[in-house]
C-alpha positions in Angstrom: 0.3 -0.1 0.0 2.2 2.6 -1.3 -0.1 5.8 -0.4 -0.5 4.6 3.1 1.2 7.3 5.3 3.8 5.9 8.1 5.7 6.7 11.4 8.5 5.4 12.4 9.1 4.0 16.0 12.2 2.8 17.8 12.7 0.4 20.7 12.8 2.2 24.1 15.6 1.0 26.7 15.3 0.0 30.2 15.7 3.0 31.6 13.1 4.8 29.3 10.6 2.7 30.0 11.4 2.9 33.7 10.9 6.8 33.6 7.7 6.2 31.8 6.6 3.6 34.2 7.2 6.2 37.1 5.4 9.0 35.2 2.7 7.3 34.1 -0.1 6.1 36.7 -2.7 4.4 34.5 -3.0 1.8 31.7 -5.3 -1.0 30.2 -4.9 -4.9 31.8 -6.1 -7.4 29.6 -6.5 -11.2 29.9 -8.7 -14.0 28.0 -10.4 -16.1 30.1 -12.9 -19.3 29.6 -12.8 -17.8 26.0 -14.1 -14.0 27.1 -11.3 -11.1 26.6 -11.7 -8.8 29.5 -9.7 -5.8 29.8 -10.3 -2.9 32.5 -8.5 0.4 33.0 -6.2 0.2 35.9 -3.9 2.5 38.1 -0.5 1.5 39.0 2.3 1.8 41.3 5.7 1.2 40.5 8.6 1.3 42.8 11.4 1.1 40.6 11.7 -2.5 40.8 7.8 -3.9 40.9 4.7 -2.8 39.3 1.4 -3.2 41.7 -2.1 -2.7 41.3 -5.0 -2.3 43.4 -8.3 -4.2 42.9 -11.5 -3.4 44.6 -13.6 -6.3 44.2 -16.9 -7.5 45.3 -18.2 -11.2 45.4 -19.2 -11.3 41.9 -17.0 -8.5 40.6 -15.2 -10.3 37.1 -11.7 -8.7 38.0 -11.1 -11.6 40.4 -10.6 -13.8 37.3 -7.2 -11.4 36.9 -5.5 -13.0 40.2 -6.3 -16.4 39.3 -3.0 -18.1 39.1 -1.2 -19.4 35.8 -3.1 -17.1 33.6 -1.2 -14.6 31.5 -2.2 -11.1 31.4 -1.0 -7.8 29.2 -0.6 -4.3 30.7 -0.8 -1.6 28.2 0.3 1.8 28.7 0.3 4.7 26.0 0.4 8.4 25.1 -0.1 10.5 22.4 0.8 14.1 21.5 0.0 16.3 18.7 3.0 17.7 16.4 3.3 20.6 13.9 1.7 18.6 11.7 -1.8 18.3 11.9 -2.3 15.1 10.6 0.7 13.7 12.8 1.2 12.4 16.5 4.1 11.6 18.2 3.3 8.4 20.5 5.2 5.8 22.9 3.6 2.8 24.4 4.5 0.1 27.0 3.2 -3.3 26.4 4.1 -5.9 29.6 2.9 -9.7 29.6 3.1 -12.0 32.4 1.4 -13.3 35.4 -0.6 -11.3 38.4 0.4 -12.2 41.9 -1.2 -11.3 45.1 1.0 -9.4 47.3 2.1 -12.1 50.2 0.7 -11.8 53.8 4.3 -10.8 54.9 4.8 -8.1 52.3 1.1 -6.9 52.7 2.0 -4.8 55.8 4.0 -2.3 53.2 0.4 -1.5 51.8 -1.4 -0.3 54.9 -4.2 2.3 54.3 -1.8 5.4 54.1 0.7 4.0 52.0 -2.5 2.9 49.6 -4.0 6.2 49.7 -0.5 7.9 49.0 0.5 5.4 46.1 -3.0 5.2 44.2 -5.7 7.5 43.5 -9.0 7.2 45.2 -10.7 3.8 44.0 -13.7 4.0 42.4 -17.1 2.6 43.3 -19.7 1.9 41.1 -22.7 1.5 43.2 -21.3 -1.4 45.7 -21.3 -0.4 49.3 -18.2 0.7 50.8 -18.4 -2.4 53.1 -18.7 -5.2 50.3 -15.5 -4.0 48.4 -12.4 -5.9 49.2 -8.9 -4.3 48.5 -6.3 -6.5 47.4 -2.9 -5.7 46.0 -1.5 -7.6 43.3 2.1 -7.6 41.4 2.7 -8.1 37.8 5.6 -10.7 37.2 6.7 -9.7 34.2 7.9 -12.2 31.3 8.1 -9.3 28.2 8.3 -5.7 28.7 8.2 -3.8 25.1 8.6 0.1 24.8 8.2 1.9 21.6 8.7 5.6 20.8 8.2 7.9 17.9 12.0 9.1 17.1 12.7 12.6 17.6 9.3 13.3 19.6 9.1 16.1 22.2 9.2 13.3 24.9 12.1 11.5 23.1 15.0 13.2 24.9 
């Protein structure tokens, strides 16, 4: 297709991925479970080594499937910025695949109420009684991390 416009991208190095994980606070977590695809927007916390999510679930919440063992998930973060050419966008994206694991009890003390409130934005409640919402902290154990960025963009410095 020779009349299609293309924009080149390049791979990001580990330092660039690390910086964007720290500066960006949300993305989309996706998983295929029993033949159905589930994708949810989530806020994350990245401490420089580990990537954490905070789930607010109820007994009938579909988010519970994300913490079942042996299921691969995909977390995608991205952003776009307009350029001087109104037809073009600069962009970056990070795609992380791996498995989620609930934070073990011996590490859970690290995430007391004050720490959760400091590291994550307020949890969104959709009509549930607050008493019915269970807070769970999970860690994404990455198997693959890929970062792409538009070369020479304003945030490619």
